[in-house]
Each structure stands twice: as structure tokens, then as C-alpha cells.
N, C-alpha and C positions, 0 to 999 in steps of 0.2 A: 463754105467759108465765114468767119465769124468778123466781119466789119468792124466790130468793137474791140477787137483784141489784136496785137501785135506780139508775134513769137509768143503766143499762148497766154499773154498779159493784158490787162486791159488798156487802150491807147490812153495816150495824153498827148495834147496840142505842141508841146514843147519837143517830145521826141517825133513826132509825125513831120514837124516840119524841118526838123533836122535832118529828117531822111528823105527829103524834096517832097514831102506832100503839101499841095497848096490848098487854103481852107477855103470854102464857100460856108456863109455864114447864115445861120437861120436863127428864128424864134425859139424853137423849141429842142432843135438837132445842129449841128454843124457837121458837113459832109467835107471829107479831105480828098484828094485825089492827087495820084503821083503819074504823072505822062510818061515816064522813063519802064515804069511796070506795066502799064497795060497792054492786053493782049489785044483788044479793040473787038472783044467777041460781041460787044453790042448787047449784054443783059441790061445794062440799064438804061437805055434808051428802049428799048422793048419792053422793060418792066416799069416805066412810068416816064413818057415822052414830055409831060407837063413839068417834072423835075430835071430829066437830063434832056436835052438839046444841041446836038452839035453844032447846029447852023446859027448858035446864039450866043452872044455873049453878056454876061457870064453864063457858060453852056450848062452849069448847075445851078438850081434855085431851090435850096430847099425847103422853102416855103410854100411851094407849088403843089405841094402834097402833104400828108399825114406824117409824124414823126414815124408811126409805125409803119406805113407804107414803103417812107423814105430808106428806112433799116432795114426792112425786108429786101427789098431791092439793092442795096448795097452789100447784103450777105450772099447775094447771087453771084457777086463778081470772083469768077473763078482763080484772077491773077492775084489778087488782095491790092490792086491799084485803089480801091477806095474804101476809106475807113469813113468811121462816124463817131460822135460823140454825142451822147443824149443828154441834154441841161437838165438841172434838176432846177425849176421855175418856182 
């Protein structure tokens, strides 16, 4: 699944927030999570436990990995509960 798209269109923060996603801010990438969509498959935690750690608050820290790795892991989310926006720094 392409975590940078929603309904085949590029995601934007306003639409994601409106649809119930919570923003986790990073320097090069923002990751968004919607708990109501999550199927708890665990691809995120297995993909990079430094970024995604359920026993920690906040449980998503985008800067604990590279932008490339974070976007790759989000793209493995089968439910679409994770999305991202890469920033143009």
C-alpha cells in the first residue's frame, strides 16, 4: 500500500486529520496514524522498532530512522492506518 496516498491521491495533512489520523512530527517526514483503521498486524513494529514502539509514548518517533526507511515501513501497512508526508527541506 502506498502510504503517501489516500484514495489514489497524494495525502495532505488537513484531509488526514479530518479523517481521524493523528500526526507524529519529524524533521524530514511526518507520520500519521488512525487507530480506528489499524488491524494490528505489526508490520510497523517489526519493520523498525526504533520508530514504532507500542510501549512508549509517543509510540511513533519519525526521527528515530531515515526518511527512506520510515516511508518503506509505512508502505508495508496493509490496513492503511499509517500514512506519511515527506517534507521538502
